[in-house]
N, C-alpha and C positions, 0 to 999 in steps of 0.2 A: 581674224581679230574682229574683238567685240564692236561694236557701236557705242555712242555716245550716250549718256543718259538722257531722257528725255528734256530734263530741265536744263541742257548744257547752256542755253540763254543766259538763264543766270548764273552760271559759270561764268560764262563769257565775259560778262559782267562784274563777278568778281575779280575776273584776271584783270581787268582793266584797271578796277581801283586798287589791284595790287601794283599793278604798272604805274601809276599816278604815287604811291608811297615809295618807290625806290630811292628818291631823290632824300627824302626823309631818311631812309634807313641808313643811305650813305652819307649824311651828315653826321649822323650818329656814330658810324661806324668808324670814321674820321676822327670826330671827337675822341670818339674810345684808344685810339690809336695812339694821338699827341698824348694823352692823359696815360697811356703806358710806358710813352717815352719819359715821361717827365719823372715818373716811379725809376725808369732807369737811370735816369741821372741822378738818382738818390743812392744809388749801389756803387758810385764812382770810389769812395774811400775806401770800400772793402775791397774793390777788386786793383787798386793801388798797393794794400797790403798784400794780397796775394800774387803778384804780379812781381814783389820784392821780394818774397821769401822762394818764388821759384827762380829767381837769379843764384838762389844759392845751392853750389852744386850738391851739396850732403844731404836736401831736402828734397826726396823723391816721393814721398807720397804724403798729399795734404789734403784735410776735409775742410768742407763746409756744413756748419748745423745752423738749424733754427725753424720754426715750426714751419706747418705745411702754408703754401701760398705767400711766404715771405721774400721769396725772388732769388733760392738758392739755383735753381736750374739754369733762369736766365742770367746769374753772375756767372756760373762758371762756362756757360756759351761762348758768355763775351771774352774773357780771360781765353779760353780754346781758341777761341776765332783770333785773336791777336796773335797767339804764339803760331797759329798755322801761317799767319800771312808773313811772320818773320822768320819763316822755314826751320824754326827750332826743334818741331816734333815729327820726330821718325819713325813711328812706330810704337811698341812696346815691347822691346827686348826682353829678356827673363835674366836674371841672374843679377848681381853686384858690379859687375864688371862694365854696366850700362849706365854711369850717373848722370847722362845726359836725360833719362828716362825721368818722367814725369808724371805720376796719377794724383786725380782728383777729383774727389769723392763726394758725395754731399749725401745728408741723413739728418730727418727730423729730432734724432736723438744723437748727442756726443759720443755716448759707450758705445754707439754700433761702431764708429769711426777709431776712439781711440782704443778699445779692447779686441773689439770683433776683425775689425780691420787693421789694426795697429798702425793708424798713422802718426806721423811725426809731428803733426802740429796741426789743431783746429782752428777754425775761424766761425767765431758766432754771428750770422748775420741777424741784428735785431732788427723788431718789428720798428714801421716809423714811429715818429714822437707824435703828439699830437696836432703840432702845428703841420707838418709833414704830411700827416691823415687828411687834414682841412683842407689843404693848397690843394692834392690830390684829388679830393672828393668835389671842391668847388671849381677846379678844373674840367672834371668831368660832367655834373650837374648842372653846370652853367652858372654866371654871375649871378643868376635872379635868386640863389640861395643866401644872396647879401643883403636880401631886402629885411629888415626889421621885424615883421612878421615871420620869417622863413627862418633866419640863421642861428636861433637860439634850438629851433628844432632839429637844425640838417646838422649844426656842430653836434647834437645827442647821439644823431643817427651814425654820423662819422664815430664817433668813440666806440659805439657799440661793433667796430668792425676790428678791433683791439691792434691796428695801426697795419694789418694786413692789404698789399696792395690790391689783390684779386678780387676780395671781399668788397673793397671800397669801391673800387672801380665798378662793380657789377652792380652794386646796390644803388652808386651815385647815376648809373646808367637806368634803373629800372625808374628812379626818382626823378630823372629830368622832366622839368614843367610843368610838375605836380603841385598842387595847392598845400598850404599850412596844414588843412584838415587831414588831408591823406599822408602827410609827411608824419602827423600827430599819431594818426591810426598805425601805421607802419611801427613808429618810436615804441608806441604801447605793446606790439604784438612782441618786439623783440623782447622785450621786458619781462614777457612771461613766456618766454621760450623755454622747453623742457631740456633737460640735461640732456648730453649727447654722449655716444659711445664711440665714436670715433675718433680714434688715436689723433693727437695733434690738432684737433679742430675744437675752437673754443665753442661755449653756447653761442655768444653773441655772433661769432662768425658765420655760425650753422643758422642763426637764424635770418640773417642779412641775405644768406645764399638761396636760402627757402623763401623769402619774401620777393626776391627778383627773378624766381620760378613762378609765382604764385601771380607776379605782374605781369605776364608773357599774355598776350591777346590772343586767345581760340583756342580749343583743345587740340588743334591739329600739331601748334608749334609746340606745345606742354609734352604731347605725345612722343613728338620727334627727338625733344631733349634727353627724355626717361630714356629712350632706344637706344640713343648715343652713348649713355652710361652702361648699356648692358653688354656691348661688345668689347668686350677684355679693355686693356691699356695699350696704349699708344695712341697711334695714327687710325683715324676711322676712314673706312673707304666709301667711298660715297656712291659705287656701284653696289654697293652691299646694303648701303641704308635705303636704296631705292627699291631695291628687290625686297627688303623684308620691309617698306611701306606698305607695298603694292599689296603684299599679302595680306599685310595685317589690317587692308582697308582703312589707311591713317587718311589718306587724301578723299574728303567728302566729296560726293557726286565727280570722281575722275574714277575712268576706266582705260584709258590710254596710256600707254606707258611715254609718250610723247609730250602729254599734258602733265604725266605726273612726274616728269624731269624738271620742267619751268617750276611747278608747285616746290618740287625740293630745294632748288636752288633761292626759291624766295623763301623758306622757312628756315632756310640755315643763314643765309644772309642776314637774317632777324635776329638768329639766336648769336651773331656776331658780334651784330651792333650791340646787343645787352652782355657782350664780353662773356657769355655764355658757353661757347665756342671759340675756337681760336682758328688763326690759318697756320696750314700747316709749314712746317720750316723744317731746310735741311733735304737730302735725299730722299732718305726715308726706304721704303717700300720701292722696288726698280721697278715694278708694273706699272703700268700708266690704265688709263681709262678711256673708251673710246666715244664715251657719251659727254663727259664733263669737262671741262679748260683746266680745274683743280680737282685732283683726282682722291686727295685727302683733306680732312681738317683733323684738327686736334680738341681738347679736352683739358682743362688742366686738372692736375691729381686732386686735388682738394675741393673742385665743384664738382667731378666726378665720383668723390666719396658720400658729397652731400647728396646727388642727384639719386644715388642706389640705395641711399636711405629714404630719402622719400620716397622712390618705387616700390620699397619693399611693405609699405604699410597699404592699407586698404584705402581703394578699394584695387589698387594694382595688381598687388601679390606677386611680385617681380622679384627674384633670388637669385642674387649673385655669391657664390661660395668657391671659395679655393682649397684645394685637395693637394696636400702635402705627404706623398708616403703613403706604406703600405696601413698603417694605422688611422689614416683619414678616409682610406675605405671602410673601414669599421664603421668609423662614426658617421660616413653617409649612409650604411644601412641601420643604423639608428635613428639618423634623421629622417628618413622615408617613412616612418612611424610616426612621423609628429603632425598635427593639424595644419604648419606653415607648407609640409611639402603637399600635402593630400589636396590643398586649397590655391595652391597658386599657380599661376597661368604663363610665367616665362621663367624658365630657368637659364642661367649665364655661370657654368662651371669651368673653372681654371684649374687644370691639372698640371700638378709639378710631382715627377718621381714615381706615379704611378704605374702600374703592370695593367691591370684588371677593375673595372668597374662593376658594381654591384648585379646581382644576377637581375634586377627587375627594378625599373623606375616606377614605382606606384603613384601616380600623378593623374589622374583622370580627368580633370582640367586642363592640363597641361597644352599650349599652343605653339608654343614656342622654346625649343632648346639647341645652346649654344654650347660647342666642347672647345675649349682652348687648351692645347696643348701647347706648354713652355718649352719644352724641350725638342730641340733639333733632330728629324730623323724617329720622334718619339715612336715605340711600338705603346700601342694600346690595347688589349683585348677588349671589345664587346661583349658580352654573352649574347645567345641565339636570344632569348625573352626579354632583353633588355626592355627592348620597345612594347613590348604585347600590352601594358596596361598604360599605355598612350596614345590610345585610340583617335583621340581631339588633336593631336601635332598637325600644326602646318606649316610650321617651319622648323627645318633642320639644318644645323652648322656642323660640319666635324672636320673644317679646314685643317690643314694641317699632323694630321693622325693618319698611323700607318695601319690601313685596315687590309691586312693578311690573315686570315681570311675577311671578307667583308661579310658583314651584320645581316644574317638571313631574319633577323626580327623587323627589318625595314620594312617587309612583306605584312608585318600589321598595320604600317600607318596608312589605311584606305583614305583618310583627309592631307594628306601631306601636299603642299603646293608647293614648298620652295625648300630643295635639296643641293645645298653646297657642299664639293669633296674638292676644294681649292687645294692645290700642292699636297695632295694625298698620295699614297704609295696604294693602288687600287689592284686589287686581283681579279675579282670579278664581281660585275655590277649586273648580272642578269635580274636579279631581284627588282630593278626598278620598272620591267614590264607589269608588275601586279601595282603599281602608285598610279593608277587612271587618272587621278584629279591632277596631277603634276605638271606646275605651270614654268617653273623655273628650274632650270638644272645646269648649275656652274662646276666645272670642272678643270677649269685654269691651271695651268702649272702642275698637272697630275700626270703621273706616270703613263696614262691610257694612251693606247695604239690605235683602237680599233673599238669603234663602237659596237654596242651588241644588236642585235636584230630586234630585239624587245622595246629599242627605243623608239619602233615604228609604232609601238602600241600606248602611245602617249599622244593619244588625239586634242589634250586639251594644252598640251607643250607650248609656250608663246616666246621662251627665251632658253638658250643654248648657248653656254658659254665655253670655248674651249681655247683660250688663247693660252699661247705659248706651251701647246699640248707637244 
């Protein structure tokens, strides 16, 4: 195990300062949760209407639609929890003989529900009124925004959020305690916001969330925020974040895993206090963490979409791309000829119903590659030369992909430091003996029964995860 950096005394002082700031973070976090509870109370009317419709025996499929961030998921979870407590939901039987079965769907577009999913009734969840939005903003930012010199500017900033609770809470957290000059500058930036191509996200909402990102203190927390956005949809594993952050040298002056754990927890709490990350809810993934009390965090889908847009711009050059079906495989080959592909440093590829990737990935600057397969037991063929032109790759995550046979092109990755093959169907991984710089090897929940002898050649290996194997 490596020794501390020579400047460890400076680092320890930073840690002591971080500890003193915990009270501040906790205070902001508690206020943020109180504001969310207030936003939740504003959903009561819609919840009553939906609950009433669910009592109708002829209503079996209902939908809730509205802008991203307006509170659709929160609403349906509240309704579902109430029904569950009343023991009225007993699974999802198939056919017309089970009239007690109810399905409640959400979408940003009404036609997806009415035409594609054929819902019988759709409920439009509208954004907050100006008064409701201002009350939520004030609750989050604090009563200081009522000062005569601050109130007019703060009201205008709140209006830019278009009545979306997620944007209101996030920007109000960022501007809490700021001066009128700072708020005025922020307002000016929102008014100069460029058009956004994100479906269901207005320019005002985008600019408010981007400002919240810009207000984060320090490069570490900003880099962690963008990293979270790359890790697919749904729950974000703290173990995964730790492994990636260490490999990417995200934490300045930290070389020991024990100290990295503490730094990660501090930064995650900072993002939660800013409402840019959320607590994990429900059971989620059944696996647990040996290193963290809370194994997962979440990111709101609107925040995630904006974060990915920020990450795609210079100087980050991070790309999140969704590949659906065989036609997308052709488009992926065309995309590789673009400057965006050649210059990007991180790629998160989400595959749906694809059988095979292009023959090669031509990304000479690529450091991070994450392959997300959305299909259970998915078989995705990785060509033998796929990684031949990605020799700078340091992190490779092929979790939940059936690797039979295992890609021989892994042998090209002489700089690879982190390899995750969680929940993979693995046939042969003797090629890992060629990965001399590998520090993290995760095979958790895979079907591997015995490690190959080549593992003994990995002299730099610092973490081997074999949980649930």
